[in-house]
C-alpha positions in Angstrom: -46.1 34.9 113.5 -47.2 38.2 112.5 -43.6 39.8 112.8 -42.3 37.2 109.4 -42.7 38.5 105.9 -45.0 36.2 103.9 -44.6 38.8 101.0 -41.9 41.1 99.9 -42.2 43.5 97.0 -39.0 45.2 96.1 -38.9 48.0 93.9 -41.7 47.0 91.8 -42.2 48.5 88.2 -45.1 47.9 86.1 -45.6 49.6 82.2 -47.6 48.8 79.9 -46.5 49.5 76.2 -49.4 51.5 73.9 -47.3 51.8 71.1 -44.5 53.8 69.7 -43.3 56.1 72.7 -46.4 55.8 74.3 -45.9 54.0 77.7 -48.3 53.9 80.6 -46.0 53.8 84.1 -48.7 51.8 85.9 -46.6 50.9 88.9 -43.3 53.0 89.8 -40.8 51.5 92.2 -43.0 50.4 95.1 -41.5 48.4 97.9 -43.5 47.2 100.7 -43.9 43.8 103.2 -46.9 42.1 104.3 -46.6 40.2 107.5 -47.9 36.4 108.1 -51.3 36.7 109.5 -51.9 40.1 108.8 -54.0 42.6 106.9 -52.5 45.1 104.5 -54.6 47.7 102.9 -53.5 49.4 99.6 -55.5 52.4 99.0 -55.6 55.0 96.4 -58.0 57.0 93.7 -59.4 54.7 90.7 -56.1 54.1 88.3 -53.3 54.5 90.9 -51.8 51.1 90.4 -53.7 49.1 93.2 -55.1 46.5 91.1 -52.1 46.2 88.7 -50.0 45.4 92.1 -52.4 42.6 93.0 -52.2 41.1 89.4 -48.5 41.3 89.5 -48.3 39.6 92.6 -50.4 36.9 91.6 -48.1 36.4 88.2 -50.9 37.3 86.2 -49.0 40.5 84.9 -45.3 40.0 84.4 -42.9 42.5 86.1 -41.3 45.3 84.1 -38.8 45.8 86.8 -38.3 44.5 90.6 -39.1 41.8 92.6 -42.2 39.7 94.4 -40.8 37.5 96.7 -43.7 35.1 98.2 -42.3 33.0 101.1 -38.8 33.0 100.3 -39.8 32.3 96.5 -39.5 34.9 93.5 -42.9 34.7 91.9 -41.5 35.9 88.7 -38.8 33.5 88.4 -40.5 30.4 89.3 -41.1 27.8 86.1 -44.7 26.6 84.8 -44.6 23.7 87.1 -43.4 25.8 90.3 -45.8 28.4 89.5 -48.8 25.9 89.4 -48.0 24.6 92.9 -47.5 28.5 94.3 -50.8 29.4 93.3 -52.2 26.4 95.6 -50.9 29.2 98.3 -52.1 32.6 96.9 -55.6 33.0 95.6 -57.5 36.2 94.6 -60.7 37.7 95.2 -62.3 39.8 92.5 -64.0 43.2 92.4 -67.3 42.0 90.4 -68.7 38.9 91.7 -70.7 39.1 88.7 -68.5 38.9 86.0 -65.7 37.1 87.9 -68.2 33.8 87.9 -68.8 31.6 85.0 -72.8 32.1 84.3 -72.9 28.8 82.6 -71.6 27.0 85.9 -73.5 26.1 88.9 -72.1 27.3 92.2 -70.9 23.6 92.9 -68.7 23.8 89.8 -67.5 27.3 90.6 -66.2 26.5 93.9 -64.8 22.6 92.8 -63.2 23.9 89.6 -59.9 24.8 91.3 -60.0 21.4 93.5 -60.5 19.3 90.2 -57.8 21.5 88.6 -55.2 20.7 91.7 -56.4 17.0 92.1 -57.3 17.8 95.9 -60.0 15.1 96.2 -60.0 11.6 95.0 -63.5 11.0 94.5 -66.6 13.6 94.1 -68.4 12.7 97.1 -65.2 14.2 99.0 -65.0 17.0 96.8 -68.8 17.8 97.1 -68.5 17.8 100.8 -65.7 20.0 100.7 -68.2 22.5 98.2 -70.8 22.2 101.3 -68.5 23.1 104.0 -67.2 25.9 102.1 -70.7 27.3 101.3 -71.4 27.1 105.2 -68.6 28.8 105.9 -69.2 32.0 104.0 -72.8 32.2 105.5 -74.5 30.3 102.4 -75.9 26.5 102.7 -75.5 23.6 100.6 -79.0 23.9 99.0 -77.2 27.0 97.3 -74.8 24.6 95.4 -76.7 23.6 92.2 -77.9 27.4 91.5 -76.5 29.8 89.1 -74.7 32.7 90.0 -77.7 35.2 88.5 -80.1 33.3 91.3 -77.7 35.7 93.8 -77.8 39.1 95.1 -74.3 40.8 94.7 -73.4 39.9 98.1 -74.0 36.6 97.6 -72.2 36.2 94.4 -69.1 38.1 96.2 -69.7 35.0 99.1 -69.2 32.4 96.6 -66.0 34.6 95.1 -64.9 33.8 98.8 -65.5 30.5 98.9 -63.6 30.0 95.7 -60.9 31.4 96.8 -60.6 29.3 100.3 -61.1 26.3 98.0 -57.6 25.3 98.1 -56.7 26.3 101.7 -54.3 29.3 100.9 -51.9 31.1 102.9 -52.5 34.5 101.4 -55.3 36.1 99.3 -55.8 39.2 97.3 -58.7 40.8 97.8 -59.2 43.2 94.9 -61.7 45.8 95.7 -64.1 43.0 97.0 -66.8 45.5 98.5 -66.9 48.3 95.8 -69.7 46.8 93.7 -71.8 46.2 96.6 -74.4 48.3 98.7 -73.1 50.0 101.9 -75.5 47.9 103.7 -73.7 44.5 102.8 -70.0 45.9 102.4 -69.9 45.4 106.4 -71.3 42.0 106.3 -68.5 40.9 103.8 -65.4 42.9 105.6 -66.6 41.2 108.7 -66.9 37.7 107.1 -63.1 38.1 105.8 -62.0 39.1 109.2 -64.0 35.7 110.7 -62.2 33.6 108.2 -59.1 35.1 109.0 -59.3 34.6 112.6 -60.1 31.0 112.1 -57.8 30.1 109.6 -54.8 32.2 110.1 -55.0 33.9 106.9 -53.0 36.6 105.2 -54.8 39.7 103.2 -53.9 42.5 100.9 -57.0 44.0 100.9 -57.4 46.8 97.9 -59.6 49.2 98.0 -60.2 53.1 97.6 -62.9 53.6 100.8 -60.4 54.6 103.7 -63.2 54.4 106.4 -63.7 50.7 105.6 -60.2 50.1 105.3 -59.5 51.3 108.6 -61.9 48.4 110.1 -60.1 45.5 108.6 -56.2 46.4 108.0 -53.5 46.2 110.5 -51.1 48.3 108.2 -51.9 50.6 105.3 -50.3 51.8 102.5 -51.3 54.6 100.1 -50.9 55.2 96.4 -50.8 58.0 93.9 -50.1 57.8 90.3 -48.3 54.4 90.6 -46.5 55.6 93.4 -46.4 54.6 97.2 -46.7 58.0 99.1 -47.0 56.5 102.6 -47.2 53.6 104.6 -47.4 53.0 108.6 -50.0 51.2 111.0 -53.7 51.6 110.8 -54.2 53.7 113.7 -51.4 56.0 113.0 -52.4 56.8 109.7 -55.5 58.2 110.9 -54.3 60.0 113.8 -50.9 61.5 112.2 -51.4 61.4 108.1 -48.2 63.4 107.1 -48.2 63.3 103.2 -51.0 65.9 102.1 -52.8 63.3 99.7 -53.4 61.2 102.4 -54.6 64.4 104.5 -57.0 65.1 101.5 -58.2 61.5 101.5 -59.0 61.1 104.9 -60.8 64.8 105.0 -63.3 63.4 102.7 -64.6 61.0 104.8 -67.9 61.6 106.7 -68.1 62.0 110.2 -71.6 60.9 112.1 -71.2 63.9 114.6 -73.2 66.5 112.6 -71.5 69.4 114.7 -67.9 67.8 114.2 -68.9 67.3 110.8 -69.8 71.1 109.9 -67.2 72.7 111.7 -64.2 70.6 110.3 -62.2 71.7 107.1 -62.7 69.9 104.1 -59.3 69.4 101.8 -60.1 70.1 98.3 -57.7 69.0 95.6 -57.4 71.3 92.7 -56.5 69.9 89.1 -57.2 66.7 87.3 -55.2 63.6 88.3 -52.1 63.6 85.8 -51.8 61.0 83.4 -49.2 57.6 84.0 -48.6 58.0 80.4 -46.8 61.6 81.1 -46.5 61.8 84.8 -45.3 65.1 86.4 -41.7 65.4 86.8 -40.1 65.1 90.4 -43.1 64.3 92.8 -46.1 63.0 91.1 -48.5 64.8 93.5 -47.1 68.0 93.1 -49.8 69.5 90.6 -52.5 68.9 92.8 -50.8 69.7 96.1 -51.5 72.8 98.3 -47.8 72.8 99.7 -45.9 72.2 96.3 -42.1 74.0 96.3 -39.6 74.4 93.6 -38.0 71.2 94.9 -41.2 69.3 94.4 -40.9 70.0 90.4 -37.0 68.9 90.1 -36.4 66.1 92.6 -38.3 62.9 93.3 -39.0 62.7 97.1 -37.1 59.8 98.8 -39.2 57.2 100.7 -37.9 57.7 104.3 -39.1 56.5 107.8 -40.1 59.4 109.4 -41.6 58.1 112.5 -41.4 54.8 114.3 -42.8 52.4 111.2 -44.1 55.6 109.7 -42.8 56.1 106.2 -43.8 58.8 103.9 -42.6 60.2 100.2 -42.5 63.8 100.6 -40.0 66.8 100.5 -42.0 68.6 103.7 -40.4 65.8 105.6 -36.6 66.0 104.9 -33.8 64.4 106.8 -33.0 67.8 108.5 -36.3 67.8 109.5 -36.4 64.5 111.0 -33.5 65.1 112.9 -35.6 68.5 114.3 -38.3 66.0 115.0 -40.4 67.2 112.4 -43.2 64.7 113.0 -46.7 66.4 113.2 -48.6 66.5 110.1 -48.8 69.6 108.2 -52.5 70.0 108.4 -54.2 67.8 111.3 -57.4 66.0 110.8 -59.6 66.1 113.4 
């Protein structure tokens, strides 16, 4: 059921200690839920903490604070045996389809390795047949099983990575920028493949990316990250039709529109200044140093995470509780 949460991220923090008095605040108090059977998009600039969240959910990084609840189980409170069983239901597709595949292993060995680790099949014949099935499911064929990763294109290698993620029949897959290293012509093919697999297998995806135009094609809901903080979260259509946070508005204004007349007439929002360091983030609202609407309160107080419209959450002082009572739900800048 899509209304049921398969994943709950609660006030998650992940900080890295870089030395004496130097702490990199990669993720700060991030909260969101992923519903069973949906694709939740997580977007933002490079360095905003998207991939760190994905790796912390998987247990590859330990949390600093907060909780990650997967299907009722706290990921970071499982013992080694429990975590081993849990990972069979949670898998990951990595960004670089070449670096994530062992160049000395054949495709058959790459895909079958998780099956062997989890002892899914009694004999090699059954295991090999499953490898062939997975290759065909991702648009390759059984003849590819004995080849090596370097013999494939980037798109084909990512298909191999997807097949490996499917090897254990998981319920939930984190796709960590799975298309950013691919040619534009191949990106749509991979996204369509993921959508097809989701429909056939009832999968749930956390889709991490920085390309908002592509995220819209696959996501049911989208969360926008900035400097380790979640700044906006809502349904995909709502985010594109009525973006509330100034950062979201700037990201959307950068997406080119195919119609040249509209593209020429519309106003592009250019953010001024450099992205602050997560080692020394700004006080109050972390976006205030680049925000065209920054006010005095933005430097003094961190904005509350609040529901401004139905299922539309934002952390911004432009949408205070008293303004909500006045039904101030129109975006400050309309994206045409």
